C-alpha positions in Angstrom: -174.2 74.4 -44.0 -175.7 72.3 -46.9 -179.5 72.6 -46.9 -181.0 69.2 -47.9 -183.0 67.3 -45.3 -184.8 63.7 -45.6 -187.6 63.1 -43.2 -188.4 59.6 -42.3 -192.5 59.4 -41.9 -195.1 61.7 -42.8 -197.2 61.4 -40.0 -197.8 64.8 -37.7 -194.3 65.0 -36.3 -192.7 64.1 -39.8 -194.7 66.3 -41.7 -194.5 69.1 -39.2 -190.6 68.8 -39.4 -190.9 69.4 -43.1 -192.9 72.0 -42.9 -190.5 74.2 -40.8 -187.8 72.9 -42.8 -189.0 73.7 -46.0 -190.2 77.3 -44.7 -186.7 78.0 -43.6 -185.4 77.5 -47.1 -184.2 73.6 -46.8 -184.9 71.4 -49.9 -186.7 68.4 -48.2 -187.8 64.9 -49.2 -190.6 63.3 -47.4 -190.6 59.3 -47.1 -193.5 57.3 -46.4 -194.5 53.9 -47.3 -197.9 54.5 -49.1 -199.1 57.6 -51.1 -201.9 58.1 -49.0 -199.8 58.6 -45.9 -197.9 61.2 -48.0 -200.8 62.9 -49.0 -202.2 63.2 -45.6 -199.0 64.4 -44.6 -198.6 67.0 -47.6 -202.0 68.0 -47.2 -201.8 68.6 -43.6 -198.8 70.9 -44.6 -200.5 72.9 -47.1 -203.4 73.2 -44.9 -200.9 75.0 -42.0 -199.1 76.9 -44.6 -202.8 78.3 -45.5 -203.7 79.2 -41.9 -200.0 81.0 -41.4 -200.9 83.2 -44.8 -204.6 84.0 -43.5 -203.0 85.1 -40.2 -200.7 87.2 -42.1 -197.4 85.4 -40.7 -196.3 84.2 -43.9 -197.1 85.7 -47.6 -198.9 83.5 -50.3 -195.5 83.9 -52.1 -193.5 82.4 -49.5 -195.9 79.4 -48.9 -195.9 78.3 -52.3 -192.0 78.5 -52.6 -191.8 76.3 -49.3 -194.4 73.9 -50.6 -192.2 73.5 -54.0 -189.1 72.8 -51.9 -190.9 69.6 -50.6 -190.8 66.3 -52.6 -193.1 63.4 -51.8 -191.7 59.9 -51.9 -192.0 56.2 -50.9 -188.5 55.5 -51.9 -185.8 55.3 -49.0 -182.9 56.0 -51.5 -184.3 59.4 -51.9 -182.2 60.2 -48.8 -179.0 59.2 -50.4 -177.9 63.0 -51.1 -179.5 64.4 -47.6 -177.0 66.4 -45.4 -179.6 65.6 -42.6 -181.8 62.8 -42.2 -184.5 62.9 -39.4 -186.6 59.7 -38.9 -190.4 59.9 -37.3 -191.6 56.7 -37.5 -193.6 54.6 -34.7 -191.9 54.4 -31.2 -190.9 50.7 -31.9 -187.5 50.0 -31.6 -187.3 47.1 -34.4 -189.1 49.5 -36.7 -186.7 52.2 -36.3 -183.7 49.6 -36.5 -184.5 48.7 -39.9 -184.7 52.0 -41.0 -181.5 53.0 -39.7 -179.8 49.9 -41.0 -181.1 50.8 -44.4 -180.0 54.5 -44.1 -176.5 53.3 -42.9 -176.1 51.7 -46.2 -177.8 54.5 -48.6 -176.6 57.8 -46.9 -173.5 59.9 -47.7 -170.3 59.2 -45.0 -170.7 62.6 -43.7 -174.7 62.5 -43.6 -176.5 63.1 -39.6 -178.9 60.8 -39.0 -181.2 61.7 -36.6 -184.2 60.2 -34.6 -187.2 62.1 -33.5 -187.9 59.6 -30.6 -189.3 61.1 -27.3 -188.4 58.0 -25.1 -186.0 55.2 -26.8 -182.4 55.9 -25.9 -180.7 56.9 -28.8 -177.7 54.7 -28.2 -179.9 51.8 -28.7 -181.1 52.9 -32.2 -177.8 54.0 -33.2 -176.4 50.3 -32.5 -178.2 49.1 -35.6 -175.7 51.1 -37.9 -172.2 50.7 -38.5 -171.4 54.4 -37.6 -173.2 55.2 -34.1 -170.9 58.3 -34.0 -173.6 60.0 -36.6 -176.3 59.3 -35.0 -178.2 61.8 -32.8 -181.5 62.5 -30.8 -183.4 65.5 -32.2 -186.8 65.4 -30.2 -189.2 68.5 -31.6 -192.3 69.0 -30.1 -196.0 68.9 -31.0 -197.0 70.7 -33.0 -193.7 71.4 -34.6 -194.8 74.6 -36.4 -195.5 75.9 -33.0 -193.5 74.7 -30.2 -190.1 76.2 -29.7 -188.0 73.3 -28.2 -186.0 70.9 -29.7 -184.2 67.9 -27.3 -180.8 67.6 -28.6 -179.6 63.8 -27.2 -176.1 62.6 -27.2 -176.1 58.8 -27.8 -173.1 57.1 -26.0 -171.1 57.1 -28.9 -172.7 60.5 -30.8 -169.6 62.8 -31.9 -169.3 66.3 -31.0 -169.4 67.0 -34.9 -172.6 65.4 -35.0 -174.1 67.0 -32.1 -172.7 70.3 -33.6 -174.6 69.6 -37.2 -177.9 68.7 -35.4 -177.8 71.9 -33.5 -177.0 74.0 -36.8 -180.0 72.2 -38.1 -182.4 72.9 -35.4 -181.9 76.2 -35.1 -181.8 77.0 -38.8 -185.4 76.1 -38.8 -186.0 78.2 -35.9 -185.9 76.4 -33.0 -184.2 76.5 -29.2 -182.1 73.6 -28.3 -181.3 72.2 -24.7 -179.0 69.3 -24.6 -179.2 65.9 -23.0 -175.9 65.1 -22.6 -176.8 61.5 -20.8 -178.8 59.1 -23.1 -181.4 58.2 -20.3 -184.4 56.4 -20.9 -187.1 59.5 -21.4 -184.3 62.3 -21.8 -185.4 65.4 -19.9 -188.7 66.3 -20.9 -190.3 63.1 -20.8 -188.9 62.2 -17.7 -190.3 65.5 -16.1 -193.8 65.2 -17.6 -194.2 61.6 -16.9 -193.3 62.1 -13.1 -195.8 65.0 -12.8 -198.7 62.8 -14.7 -197.8 59.6 -12.8 -198.0 61.6 -9.4 -201.0 63.6 -10.7 -202.9 60.2 -11.8 -202.1 59.0 -8.2 -203.7 61.9 -6.6 -206.8 61.6 -8.5 -207.0 57.9 -8.3 -206.7 58.0 -4.2 -209.5 60.7 -4.7 -207.1 63.4 -3.0 -208.8 66.1 -5.4 -210.8 66.4 -8.4 -208.6 66.5 -12.1 -210.1 69.9 -12.5 -208.3 70.8 -9.1 -205.1 69.1 -9.6 -204.5 70.7 -13.1 -206.0 74.3 -11.7 -202.8 73.8 -8.9 -200.4 73.3 -11.8 -201.7 76.2 -13.9 -202.1 78.7 -11.0 -199.4 77.6 -8.7 -196.9 76.7 -11.2 -197.5 78.8 -14.0 -198.4 76.0 -16.4 -200.3 76.7 -19.6 -201.9 73.1 -19.2 -202.4 70.6 -16.3 -201.0 67.2 -16.4 -204.2 65.4 -16.3 -205.4 67.5 -19.5 -201.9 67.1 -21.1 -202.3 63.6 -20.6 -205.9 63.5 -22.5 -204.3 65.8 -25.4 -201.3 63.6 -26.0 -203.0 60.4 -25.2 -203.4 58.1 -22.0 -201.9 55.2 -24.2 -198.7 57.2 -25.4 -198.0 58.3 -21.7 -198.8 55.0 -20.1 -196.5 53.2 -22.6 -193.2 56.4 -21.8 -193.9 55.6 -18.2 -193.7 52.3 -18.4 -190.5 52.5 -20.8 -188.8 54.5 -18.3 -189.7 52.2 -15.4 -188.3 49.4 -17.3 -185.0 51.0 -17.6 -184.5 52.7 -14.3 -186.8 50.6 -11.9 -187.4 54.2 -10.0 -190.7 53.9 -8.2 -191.8 57.5 -9.3 -192.4 56.1 -12.8 -194.2 53.2 -11.9 -197.5 53.9 -13.9 -200.7 53.7 -11.3 -203.3 51.1 -12.2 -205.9 53.6 -13.1 -203.9 54.5 -16.2 -203.9 50.8 -17.3 -207.7 50.2 -16.5 -208.4 53.6 -18.5 -206.5 52.0 -21.5 -208.0 48.6 -21.3 -211.2 50.5 -21.6 -210.3 52.6 -24.5 -210.6 55.9 -22.4 -207.5 57.2 -24.0 -208.1 60.7 -24.0 -209.5 63.5 -26.5 -209.0 61.0 -29.2 -211.4 58.5 -27.9 -213.7 61.4 -26.4 -213.1 60.1 -22.9 -209.9 60.3 -20.6 -209.5 61.8 -17.3 -212.2 64.4 -18.9 -215.3 64.0 -21.0 -215.0 65.7 -25.0 
């Protein structure tokens, strides 16, 4: 397959996607709205490659070649000749709509437009375009260079060709795919972790067990690498509260209704590792 990728958004996810694609031989344009954001993104990629080189997982030559394949730009038009475009911006539908509307007019007729969203239905994103059949969800996990999984999400109108191209792209950068055949809110992984986090927070809130013991139960009882409350602190209590709220709004399923405790934690600014306090103190 052809090998030109455009990544829209140079944050943690976007720069991670650019990093693994460039390492796999793709020519990459990384686009963000400010030069500062682009510098942060490319500095992060360089630091990550350096770490791989120091651990012997990548040669210095390969790292330099991969970096040379990444072009940073503030111009959305740079996506014009891309085979695959991956959007990795804020989880706000209006922001994504604006980008997809613009991309729809810029990219080639056979280009695939992918979103890295973890919770917004792909059908809603695709609705902003004239060609919803070429829009697909390609949900990477953080940190992208380390995490093996990609969720491919079929929107209501996503074509088989689009899904196949998205799979080829994800597999070409070394990932393993699962396919979400119905575009439900939260897909597969966000629904599973949200249901677990909501129940864990309720158990903690009602004094059934400590945060440490709830997490230990999941680690030792189920073989999870990390318990749900520690995972919430790492991801951000605010992020998981938002995801639970989105899924609950779409499904009206009580198991996704976020407990009051999580709302109060967010109100108080105790949103996890990034604030120094969540279910645990950091």
